[in-house]
C-alpha positions as a printed NumPy array, in Angstrom:
array([[338.72 , 213.149, 122.227],
       [336.265, 210.464, 121.154],
       [336.014, 206.768, 121.906],
       [335.788, 204.606, 118.785],
       [332.62 , 202.664, 118.007],
       [332.125, 199.236, 116.515],
       [330.035, 198.778, 113.41 ],
       [332.042, 200.482, 110.708],
       [335.672, 200.079, 111.784],
       [337.379, 196.773, 112.62 ],
       [336.718, 195.602, 116.213],
       [340.264, 196.457, 117.382],
       [339.434, 200.165, 116.906],
       [336.358, 200.054, 119.153],
       [338.06 , 200.787, 122.471],
       [340.588, 203.35 , 121.217],
       [340.436, 207.127, 121.52 ],
       [340.629, 209.513, 118.584],
       [341.982, 213.01 , 119.201],
       [341.868, 215.983, 116.826],
       [345.092, 217.979, 116.952],
       [344.26 , 221.487, 115.802],
       [347.947, 222.314, 115.365],
       [350.015, 225.427, 115.929],
       [349.661, 228.652, 114.018],
       [352.382, 230.726, 115.709],
       [355.414, 228.473, 115.752],
       [358.662, 228.025, 113.849],
       [359.288, 225.348, 111.229],
       [361.589, 223.575, 113.694],
       [358.818, 222.826, 116.204],
       [355.617, 222.65 , 114.156],
       [352.825, 220.804, 115.921],
       [350.892, 218.928, 113.27 ],
       [347.207, 219.27 , 112.511],
       [346.083, 215.647, 112.464],
       [343.886, 213.009, 114.06 ],
       [345.719, 210.705, 116.44 ],
       [344.565, 207.239, 117.508],
       [345.352, 206.51 , 121.173],
       [345.607, 202.76 , 121.713],
       [344.012, 201.542, 124.932],
       [344.324, 198.266, 126.807],
       [342.087, 197.742, 129.824],
       [341.196, 201.431, 129.689],
       [344.809, 202.636, 129.864],
       [346.848, 204.239, 127.047],
       [349.61 , 201.996, 125.707],
       [350.605, 203.875, 122.57 ],
       [349.438, 206.104, 119.764],
       [349.603, 206.385, 115.997],
       [348.706, 209.   , 113.447],
       [345.283, 208.159, 112.023],
       [344.722, 211.025, 109.551],
       [346.959, 213.851, 108.339],
       [347.538, 215.954, 105.233],
       [345.882, 219.239, 106.153],
       [349.041, 221.3  , 105.652],
       [351.967, 221.593, 103.283],
       [355.294, 220.18 , 104.551],
       [357.186, 222.719, 106.657],
       [354.196, 225.033, 107.039],
       [352.406, 225.625, 110.363],
       [348.742, 224.673, 110.607],
       [347.612, 228.303, 110.604],
       [349.528, 229.226, 107.453],
       [347.536, 230.663, 104.544],
       [348.564, 227.635, 102.464],
       [347.08 , 225.217, 105.03 ],
       [344.087, 223.268, 103.693],
       [342.425, 222.56 , 107.022],
       [342.65 , 222.182, 110.794],
       [340.796, 219.297, 112.453],
       [338.811, 220.518, 115.449],
       [336.833, 217.481, 116.681],
       [336.126, 213.812, 116.049],
       [332.732, 212.183, 116.629],
       [331.089, 208.878, 115.723],
       [327.452, 208.318, 114.818],
       [325.39 , 205.296, 115.873],
       [326.474, 203.433, 112.707],
       [330.138, 203.717, 113.677],
       [331.012, 206.258, 110.993],
       [333.649, 208.794, 112.007],
       [333.225, 212.513, 111.325],
       [336.109, 214.986, 111.561],
       [335.235, 218.672, 111.711],
       [337.611, 221.143, 110.066],
       [337.285, 224.759, 111.143],
       [339.804, 226.118, 108.606],
       [338.363, 224.436, 105.514],
       [334.777, 224.685, 106.834],
       [334.205, 220.999, 106.136],
       [333.147, 217.824, 107.884],
       [334.934, 214.69 , 106.67 ],
       [333.155, 211.337, 106.861],
       [335.541, 208.443, 107.432],
       [334.394, 204.886, 106.845],
       [336.226, 201.598, 106.835],
       [336.479, 199.911, 103.446],
       [337.865, 196.363, 103.838]])
């Protein structure tokens, strides 16, 4: 879980949390937990809602640990410039996310 930073993203992202959901590998198609990055919206330091920020690491209907899965986000961090980095321990990648107005 990482607190957003100003600089690269719009100011309304600065106080929100970003959570990497690693997803389930041993579940049925009926209750698949997605591998994604979720944005937790905060007001006065308290959660008031959430929204999916990044997804697409798995094929529809497949669990995150399936052989056909492209990746599984493990962590989210920001650098001092406000750029977001998402680590992926299935695809062995680090994704750099920047805001492009």
